[in-house]
C-alpha positions in Angstrom: -0.7 0.2 -0.2 1.7 3.4 -0.8 1.9 6.2 1.0 -1.5 8.3 -0.1 -3.4 5.2 1.0 -2.5 5.1 4.4 -3.0 8.8 5.4 -6.5 10.1 6.3 -8.0 13.7 6.5 -10.8 13.6 9.1 -13.8 16.5 7.6 -16.1 18.4 9.6 -19.9 17.8 8.1 -19.7 21.1 7.1 -16.1 21.1 5.2 -18.0 17.2 3.2 -20.8 18.7 2.2 -19.7 22.0 0.4 -16.7 19.7 -1.3 -19.1 17.3 -2.8 -22.5 20.1 -3.5 -19.2 21.3 -5.2 -18.2 18.3 -7.7 -22.1 17.4 -8.0 -22.2 21.0 -10.0 -19.3 20.1 -12.1 -20.8 16.0 -12.7 -24.0 18.1 -13.7 -22.0 20.6 -16.5 -19.9 17.7 -17.8 -23.6 15.6 -18.1 -24.4 18.9 -19.8 -21.5 19.0 -21.6 -22.1 15.4 -22.9 -25.5 16.2 -24.0 -24.6 19.0 -26.5 -22.4 16.9 -27.8 -25.2 14.2 -29.1 -27.4 17.4 -29.9 -25.3 18.6 -32.4 -24.6 21.6 -30.1 -22.1 24.4 -32.0 -18.3 23.6 -31.5 -17.9 27.2 -29.9 -20.4 26.1 -27.4 -19.3 23.3 -25.6 -15.9 24.7 -25.7 -17.4 28.0 -23.5 -18.4 25.2 -21.4 -15.8 23.2 -20.9 -14.3 26.0 -20.4 -16.1 26.6 -17.5 -15.6 23.4 -15.9 -11.8 23.3 -16.2 -12.5 26.9 -13.7 -14.5 25.0 -11.5 -12.4 21.9 -10.9 -9.3 24.7 -10.7 -11.5 26.8 -7.9 -12.3 23.2 -6.1 -8.8 22.8 -6.2 -7.9 25.3 -5.2 -10.2 25.2 -1.5 -8.9 21.6 -0.9 -5.1 22.9 -1.2 -5.8 25.5 1.2 -7.3 23.3 3.5 -4.5 21.1 3.1 -2.3 23.6 3.9 -4.0 25.0 6.9 -5.0 21.7 8.4 -2.8 18.8 7.2 0.3 21.1 6.6 0.8 22.4 9.2 -0.4 19.7 12.0 2.2 18.4 9.8 5.2 20.4 10.5 4.4 21.0 13.8 4.7 17.0 14.7 8.4 17.2 12.8 7.5 15.3 10.2 9.0 17.6 7.3 8.5 15.0 4.8 5.1 16.7 4.1 6.7 19.5 2.4 8.2 17.5 -0.3 4.9 15.8 -0.5 3.5 19.3 -1.1 5.6 21.1 -3.4 5.4 17.2 -5.8 1.5 18.4 -5.4 2.0 21.9 -6.4 4.3 21.0 -9.8 1.5 18.9 -10.6 -1.6 21.0 -10.5 1.2 24.0 -12.3 1.6 21.6 -15.2 
């Protein structure tokens, strides 16, 4: 089992609700794009919706990353688990590609 499978984050009910609501909205947007493709919608209209989905995913990721830094990373540093900084840098690098 890799390290990512050993770690976990306990989230509040409010945080879970907020994150899952955002993901459900994104899921709805993706289903909408699928319907647009199936109904032969204009390419530019589909691309506009894809850009909105990308923006929504970026916003979701930014919110999750902020929560991770303020929670998991801070707690790990306080516990002298500095390897979490390498993990954080690798995570940020993936988002910057």
